C-alpha positions in Angstrom: 95.3 25.7 60.0 98.2 27.0 61.4 98.2 30.9 62.6 101.5 32.5 61.9 102.9 35.8 63.0 102.5 37.2 59.5 98.8 36.4 59.5 98.5 38.2 63.0 100.3 41.2 61.8 98.4 41.4 58.8 94.8 41.7 60.4 96.6 43.6 63.1 97.3 46.3 60.4 94.2 45.7 58.6 91.7 46.5 61.9 94.1 48.2 64.4 92.9 45.8 66.8 95.1 44.0 69.5 97.8 41.3 68.9 96.2 38.9 71.1 92.5 40.0 69.9 93.7 39.1 66.2 95.2 36.0 67.2 92.2 34.7 68.9 89.9 36.1 66.0 92.1 34.0 63.3 91.8 30.6 65.8 88.1 31.2 65.7 87.7 31.5 61.9 90.5 28.9 61.2 92.6 31.7 59.6 90.2 33.2 57.3 91.3 36.6 57.3 87.9 38.2 55.9 85.9 36.4 58.9 88.5 37.1 61.2 87.8 41.3 60.3 84.0 40.1 60.8 84.9 38.4 64.0 86.9 41.6 65.4 83.8 43.9 64.5 81.3 41.8 65.9 83.4 41.9 68.9 84.1 45.3 68.8 80.6 46.2 68.7 79.7 44.1 72.0 82.7 46.0 73.4 81.1 49.5 72.4 77.8 48.4 73.7 79.1 47.5 77.0 80.6 50.7 77.2 77.5 52.9 76.2 76.6 53.9 79.7 79.9 55.5 80.4 79.9 59.1 80.3 82.4 60.8 77.0 82.6 64.2 78.4 86.6 64.4 77.1 88.0 64.6 73.7 88.9 66.9 70.9 87.8 69.4 68.1 89.1 69.3 64.8 88.6 71.0 61.9 88.9 70.3 57.6 88.9 73.3 55.0 88.4 72.7 51.2 88.2 75.9 49.5 85.1 77.9 50.5 83.8 75.3 53.1 84.8 74.3 56.0 83.8 71.8 58.6 84.5 71.5 62.6 83.5 68.2 64.8 83.6 67.4 68.2 84.5 63.6 69.2 84.6 62.7 72.6 86.4 60.1 74.9 86.0 59.2 78.5 89.4 60.5 79.6 91.8 63.5 78.7 94.4 60.7 78.3 92.8 58.9 75.3 92.0 62.6 74.0 95.9 63.0 73.6 96.1 59.9 72.1 97.7 59.9 68.4 95.4 57.1 67.1 92.3 59.1 68.5 93.4 62.2 67.0 94.1 60.8 63.8 90.6 59.5 63.6 88.7 62.8 64.6 90.4 64.7 62.0 89.0 61.9 59.6 85.9 62.3 61.0 86.3 66.0 60.4 87.0 65.5 56.7 84.2 63.3 56.3 81.7 66.0 57.8 83.1 68.3 55.3 82.5 66.0 52.6 78.9 65.1 54.1 75.8 66.7 52.4 74.1 66.6 56.0 73.9 69.7 58.2 75.0 69.3 62.0 74.3 71.6 64.7 74.7 72.1 68.3 71.6 69.9 69.0 73.6 67.4 66.5 70.2 66.4 64.7 71.9 64.6 61.7 74.4 62.8 64.0 72.5 59.6 63.4 72.2 60.2 59.6 76.0 60.9 59.6 77.1 57.4 61.2 75.3 55.7 58.7 77.3 57.3 56.0 80.0 55.3 54.1 83.3 56.5 54.8 84.9 58.7 52.0 88.1 56.5 52.5 86.6 53.0 52.6 82.9 52.8 51.0 82.8 48.8 52.5 82.6 50.8 56.1 80.3 53.1 57.5 81.2 55.9 59.9 79.7 54.0 62.9 81.5 50.7 62.0 84.8 52.9 62.1 83.5 54.5 65.2 82.9 51.0 66.9 86.3 49.6 65.6 88.1 52.7 67.6 86.1 51.9 70.6 87.2 48.8 70.7 90.7 49.3 69.9 91.2 52.4 72.6 89.2 50.9 74.9 87.0 53.7 76.0 83.8 54.7 75.1 84.0 57.3 72.2 81.3 59.5 70.7 80.7 61.7 67.5 78.8 64.5 69.3 78.6 66.9 66.4 79.6 68.8 63.3 78.8 72.2 61.8 79.7 73.3 58.1 80.2 76.9 56.9 80.7 78.4 53.6 81.7 81.7 52.1 84.0 83.7 50.3 86.7 83.2 52.9 86.3 80.6 55.4 89.2 80.0 58.2 89.4 77.2 61.2 91.1 77.9 64.5 91.9 75.1 66.9 92.8 76.3 70.3 94.3 74.2 73.2 95.2 71.2 71.4 91.3 70.9 70.3 89.5 72.0 73.5 88.3 74.6 71.2 87.3 74.5 67.8 86.2 77.5 65.4 85.0 78.4 62.1 84.4 81.9 60.7 82.8 82.5 57.3 82.9 85.9 55.4 81.9 87.6 52.2 83.1 90.4 50.3 86.9 89.5 50.1 89.2 86.0 49.7 92.4 87.8 49.4 95.4 87.1 52.1 94.7 90.0 54.1 90.8 88.8 54.4 91.9 85.5 55.7 94.4 86.9 58.1 91.8 89.0 59.5 89.4 86.2 59.8 92.0 84.1 61.5 92.3 86.8 64.1 88.7 86.8 64.4 88.7 83.1 64.7 91.1 83.6 67.8 88.8 86.2 69.2 85.8 84.0 69.2 87.8 81.2 70.9 88.9 83.7 73.7 85.6 85.7 74.4 83.0 83.5 73.1 80.4 85.7 71.7 76.7 84.4 70.8 75.9 86.7 68.4 77.4 88.3 65.2 75.8 91.5 65.4 73.1 93.3 67.4 70.3 92.6 64.7 70.9 88.6 65.5 70.2 89.1 69.2 67.1 87.0 69.9 64.3 89.2 71.6 64.0 86.1 74.1 67.6 86.3 75.2 67.2 90.5 76.1 64.0 90.1 77.9 65.2 86.9 80.0 68.6 89.3 80.8 66.2 92.4 81.3 64.2 90.5 84.0 67.3 89.4 85.5 68.7 92.8 85.8 65.3 94.2 87.1 65.5 91.6 89.8 69.1 92.3 90.7 68.1 96.2 91.1 65.1 95.4 93.4 67.5 93.3 95.7 69.5 96.1 96.6 68.0 98.4 99.0 69.7 101.5 97.7 69.1 100.8 94.1 65.2 99.8 94.8 64.7 103.1 96.2 65.4 105.1 93.5 62.8 106.3 90.8 61.2 103.8 88.4 62.4 106.2 85.4 66.2 106.2 86.8 65.8 102.3 87.7 64.6 101.9 84.0 67.7 103.6 82.4 69.7 101.5 85.0 68.7 98.4 82.9 69.1 99.8 79.8 72.5 100.7 80.6 73.2 97.4 81.8 71.8 95.3 79.0 73.7 97.5 76.5 77.0 97.1 78.4 76.3 93.1 78.4 75.5 92.9 74.6 79.1 94.2 74.0 80.2 91.3 75.6 78.2 88.9 73.8 77.8 90.5 70.3 81.0 89.7 68.4 81.0 92.9 66.1 80.8 95.0 69.5 83.3 93.2 71.4 86.7 95.0 72.1 89.0 93.6 69.6 91.6 91.5 71.5 94.6 92.9 69.7 93.6 96.4 69.9 96.8 98.5 70.8 94.5 101.4 72.1 92.3 98.6 73.8 89.1 100.2 72.5 89.0 99.3 68.6 85.6 97.1 68.2 85.8 94.0 66.0 83.6 96.0 63.6 86.4 98.8 63.5 89.3 96.3 62.9 87.2 94.7 59.9 86.6 97.6 58.0 90.3 98.6 58.7 91.2 95.7 56.6 88.3 95.9 54.1 85.1 97.6 54.5 83.2 94.8 52.3 84.4 92.2 54.5 81.0 90.9 56.2 81.0 87.9 58.7 78.0 85.5 57.8 78.7 83.0 60.3 80.8 81.4 63.0 80.8 78.1 65.0 82.5 77.7 68.5 82.7 74.0 70.0 84.3 73.7 73.4 84.8 70.1 74.2 82.2 68.8 76.8 80.2 72.4 77.3 77.1 71.3 78.4 77.8 67.7 79.4 78.0 65.9 82.5 81.8 65.1 83.6 82.4 62.6 85.8 85.1 63.1 88.7 86.9 60.2 89.4 90.5 59.5 91.0 92.4 58.1 88.2 95.1 56.2 90.1 92.0 54.8 92.4 90.5 53.7 89.0 93.6 51.9 88.0 94.1 50.5 91.4 90.5 49.1 91.1 91.2 47.5 87.7 94.3 45.9 88.6 92.4 44.3 91.8 89.8 43.3 89.8 
């Protein structure tokens, strides 16, 4: 069967694959469009598996909000160049919409990612999330990875994407849902992006964190001859003082509000000034690539190597 340019164009629009790949698929399947799509999917799977050993530590975060629920996702690529690609960004936004619709719960350990990948796509029930991921991997030409997702819900939910997607933040609060509450929570989301708190309030701080930090501070004191010579009672006071100071850095409500005109107002006081009934119930902060190994390569050298190959 003769393969026409119109057939190649149609297959390209259906799959997003390259023109020559589409032509090859149609030739291999004697022009059968459905079989050609399957051929490309299988070929994409092979390409994805070939790229599986690569490190994908770049990428972007994206968020989706619908009413009282919001979701944020991190999808990784191998290079920052691809992370800025419009096709990749559109795909990541679709993943965020999928995460918003899912009944699963994500988390920093990504415990439900495998189940998430097996879900039927909300925009195409004939394919799973993994199918689309494989296709995008083949089309874009880099290893792509859906690393994690998280959801929040409340009377007020907001999202904030910083640095083109380097950081994604969600904040949920109860007690109010008017415009003032939403504006305040957006400001808090920006605060979270900038200062990276670990806990909402003092009561959320894990005892193990306090014990670990106390041990480090005591070791620092003993390592300083002048401080080590002080009475034990004085040293214990120093430990408590430093712990309290440190908690003001990692506890959101105790942090100095970044927009405070006097440079002293805490986040808690700021929220109280907006609406004393407004209570933050949860926040999520994804910073792309945090905790991941990143390859450090000379991009120009890599391109030269590929050309030589």
